[in-house]
ZAMARGU-4260 file (C-alpha; in steps of 0.2 Angstrom, whole numbers, plus 5000, padded with zeros to 4 digits):
<rodrens>
0) 4620/5124/5364 | 4615/5109/5375 | 4618/5108/5394 | 4623/5091/5400 | 4627/5088/5419
5) 4635/5105/5422 | 4643/5104/5405 | 4639/5115/5390 | 4641/5108/5373 | 4643/5120/5359
10) 4640/5113/5341 | 4646/5121/5326 | 4655/5119/5309 | 4671/5113/5319 | 4672/5099/5332
15) 4660/5100/5346 | 4667/5109/5361 | 4664/5105/5379 | 4664/5119/5391 | 4666/5115/5410
20) 4659/5125/5424 | 4671/5119/5437 | 4685/5131/5434 | 4693/5142/5447 | 4685/5159/5450
25) 4669/5153/5441 | 4678/5153/5424 | 4673/5141/5411 | 4686/5129/5404 | 4685/5123/5386
30) 4691/5107/5380 | 4688/5098/5363 | 4678/5083/5362 | 4686/5068/5353 | 4680/5068/5335
35) 4672/5052/5330 | 4674/5043/5313 | 4659/5048/5303 | 4659/5032/5293 | 4659/5018/5307
40) 4655/5029/5322 | 4665/5018/5333 | 4683/5025/5333 | 4692/5041/5335 | 4694/5050/5318
45) 4712/5053/5312 | 4709/5059/5295 | 4698/5072/5286 | 4694/5070/5267 | 4701/5085/5257
50) 4686/5083/5245 | 4671/5082/5256 | 4678/5085/5273 | 4671/5068/5281 | 4681/5062/5295
55) 4688/5044/5295 | 4698/5033/5306 | 4707/5022/5294 | 4710/5015/5277 | 4695/5004/5277
60) 4683/5019/5282 | 4692/5030/5269 | 4688/5017/5255 | 4671/5014/5261 | 4666/5033/5261
65) 4673/5035/5244 | 4662/5020/5237 | 4647/5027/5246 | 4648/5045/5241 | 4658/5043/5225
70) 4671/5055/5232 | 4687/5056/5223 | 4696/5062/5238 | 4703/5078/5230 | 4700/5095/5236
75) 4689/5106/5225 | 4701/5119/5220 | 4688/5130/5211 | 4675/5130/5224 | 4669/5146/5233
80) 4677/5150/5249 | 4669/5164/5260 | 4680/5178/5266 | 4679/5173/5284 | 4686/5155/5279
85) 4699/5162/5267 | 4717/5160/5274 | 4735/5158/5268 | 4732/5140/5263 | 4718/5145/5251
90) 4729/5159/5244 | 4744/5148/5240 | 4732/5135/5233 | 4724/5148/5221 | 4742/5154/5216
95) 4747/5136/5212 | 4732/5134/5202 | 4735/5149/5191 | 4753/5144/5189 | 4747/5127/5183
100) 4735/5135/5170 | 4748/5146/5163 | 4760/5132/5161 | 4747/5121/5152 | 4743/5136/5141
105) 4761/5139/5136 | 4763/5121/5132 | 4748/5121/5121 | 4754/5136/5112 | 4771/5128/5109
110) 4762/5113/5101 | 4750/5122/5091 | 4756/5126/5073 | 4758/5145/5069 | 4744/5153/5059
115) 4746/5154/5041 | 4756/5137/5039 | 4742/5127/5032 | 4742/5109/5038 | 4759/5111/5047
120) 4767/5097/5037 | 4785/5097/5032 | 4791/5096/5014 | 4796/5078/5017 | 4779/5074/5024
125) 4770/5082/5010 | 4780/5073/4997 | 4777/5056/5007 | 4758/5060/5007 | 4758/5064/4988
130) 4768/5048/4984 | 4756/5038/4995 | 4741/5046/4985 | 4749/5041/4969 | 4749/5023/4975
135) 4730/5024/4980 | 4734/5025/4998 | 4726/5039/5009 | 4739/5044/5021 | 4734/5055/5036
140) 4745/5063/5049 | 4740/5067/5067 | 4743/5084/5075 | 4760/5089/5080 | 4765/5082/5097
145) 4755/5066/5096 | 4764/5051/5101 | 4761/5041/5085 | 4767/5055/5075 | 4783/5057/5085
150) 4786/5038/5082 | 4783/5038/5064 | 4798/5034/5054 | 4790/5032/5037 | 4798/5042/5023
155) 4800/5042/5004 | 4817/5038/4997 | 4819/5049/4981 | 4834/5040/4974 | 4825/5023/4973
160) 4808/5031/4972 | 4800/5020/4985 | 4792/5022/5002 | 4800/5014/5017 | 4786/5011/5029
165) 4786/5009/5048 | 4775/4994/5052 | 4769/4988/5069 | 4765/4970/5072 | 4752/4965/5085
170) 4752/4947/5089 | 4735/4943/5096 | 4734/4932/5112 | 4751/4938/5118 | 4757/4955/5123
175) 4770/4956/5110 | 4771/4971/5099 | 4786/4972/5086 | 4791/4986/5076 | 4799/4987/5058
180) 4806/5004/5055 | 4810/5003/5037 | 4799/4991/5027 | 4801/4992/5008 | 4784/4994/5000
185) 4789/4981/4987 | 4793/4968/5001 | 4781/4953/5002 | 4772/4953/5019 | 4776/4934/5022
190) 4795/4938/5020 | 4794/4953/5033 | 4784/4943/5045 | 4795/4927/5044 | 4810/4937/5051
195) 4801/4939/5067 | 4795/4921/5068 | 4812/4914/5063 | 4820/4900/5075 | 4836/4910/5077
200) 4827/4927/5082 | 4838/4937/5094 | 4826/4940/5108 | 4823/4923/5116 | 4809/4929/5128
205) 4799/4935/5113 | 4803/4920/5103 | 4796/4909/5117 | 4780/4919/5118 | 4778/4918/5099
210) 4780/4899/5099 | 4762/4895/5094 | 4764/4907/5079 | 4781/4899/5074 | 4774/4881/5075
215) 4761/4886/5062 | 4765/4887/5043 | 4766/4906/5040 | 4753/4905/5026 | 4740/4899/5038
220) 4741/4914/5049 | 4729/4928/5047 | 4734/4946/5046 | 4722/4960/5048 | 4723/4979/5045
225) 4711/4990/5055 | 4700/5001/5045 | 4702/5019/5050 | 4689/5032/5053 | 4675/5020/5058
230) 4665/5020/5074 | 4673/5012/5089 | 4658/5001/5092 | 4658/4995/5074 | 4676/4989/5071
235) 4681/4984/5054 | 4696/4975/5047 | 4704/4971/5030 | 4711/4954/5028 | 4728/4955/5020
240) 4737/4943/5008 | 4753/4937/5015 | 4760/4933/4997 | 4757/4951/4991 | 4768/4966/4993
245) 4765/4979/5005 | 4761/4993/4992 | 4747/4982/4984 | 4740/4978/5002 | 4739/4997/5007
250) 4730/5002/4990 | 4713/5009/4992 | 4715/5010/5011 | 4717/5024/5023 | 4732/5024/5034
255) 4735/5035/5049 | 4754/5039/5051 | 4759/5020/5048 | 4750/5003/5047 | 4747/4993/5062
260) 4744/4974/5057 | 4736/4961/5069 | 4743/4944/5067 | 4731/4930/5072 | 4731/4911/5074
265) 4718/4902/5063 | 4708/4897/5079 | 4709/4915/5086 | 4697/4923/5074 | 4682/4920/5086
270) 4689/4935/5096 | 4685/4946/5081 | 4667/4939/5080 | 4659/4956/5082 | 4670/4965/5070
275) 4667/4965/5051 | 4681/4958/5041 | 4683/4961/5023 | 4691/4946/5015 | 4707/4947/5005
280) 4704/4950/4986 | 4714/4939/4974 | 4726/4948/4962 | 4717/4957/4948 | 4718/4949/4931
285) 4717/4960/4916 | 4707/4953/4902 | 4711/4960/4885 | 4697/4963/4872 | 4699/4950/4858
290) 4698/4964/4845 | 4712/4974/4853 | 4723/4958/4856 | 4740/4957/4847 | 4740/4941/4837
295) 4757/4932/4836 | 4759/4922/4820 | 4770/4907/4818 | 4787/4913/4810 | 4787/4898/4798
300) 4771/4904/4790 | 4775/4922/4789 | 4775/4929/4771 | 4784/4944/4767 | 4784/4957/4753
305) 4796/4952/4739 | 4811/4963/4739 | 4816/4971/4722 | 4834/4976/4721 | 4836/4993/4711
310) 4852/4997/4702 | 4859/5014/4701 | 4871/5021/4688 | 4886/5030/4693 | 4887/5048/4686
315) 4904/5055/4684 | 4898/5073/4685 | 4892/5071/4703 | 4903/5079/4716 | 4906/5071/4733
320) 4891/5073/4745 | 4879/5077/4731 | 4863/5066/4728 | 4857/5061/4711 | 4839/5067/4709
</rodrens>
């Protein structure tokens, strides 16, 4: 408490109060001193930060104090509050916090697979995984509720015994991402990609943004498939062959839900300088062992075994259906 010219200044946790001694009957009058901005110390404060309680006068001081103190401006909902400072506002805040926690727990319980159901895959997804494994493709599924799993439309068609993949195309250097929901595994990549780069494509705005890709011959474009389950700081890509079918390109690779293919211009490869890129392998040529090879002779030089015609004598004593011994 400080006495200043017949005034008593009381300092505490709240704003300083000025107590005047010139009241009637000797009574002291109390009035609030104007609160000063604790950031610039020049103007009257108008706001109090919910997070740290610092007073400020405007937007500039609010931003300045957040940068200086690294305050997020959010009230600490779990901080300790003394019984003397606890009021109805804190009670409502605690109630809302508990309601929010219960809502999040209920949401997580709904998304979590029930116990005893293994990998929570449907019969269709299990069949798809087994068919991909038979094609030397390691197909992995995300947890139920993940966005990529919800968007996945890949399925195995039993009638034709083929996998129809969902394929996402990312054109580097643009913000274009195109989706093919049903790509036959036997389709060649260049045919599928050519549909998006056709001059008569329906979406005019996308066609304009992909003009640099359309001007290049399609076999000069580079297509990369990210390698899954590798460190983020050590990105790796597989270069795909546009002239081969999708089934062969996904063999011996891991795919999470569906393949995401990056399309690059020849001069855009510098953006992937820090990544390891495995070059596309040429088609495998099976070489036969000469000892096991089948030799085909000239039909003109073939010599057969002489055929000797045998004559059978008829026996009148045989009945119909009997064979002479």
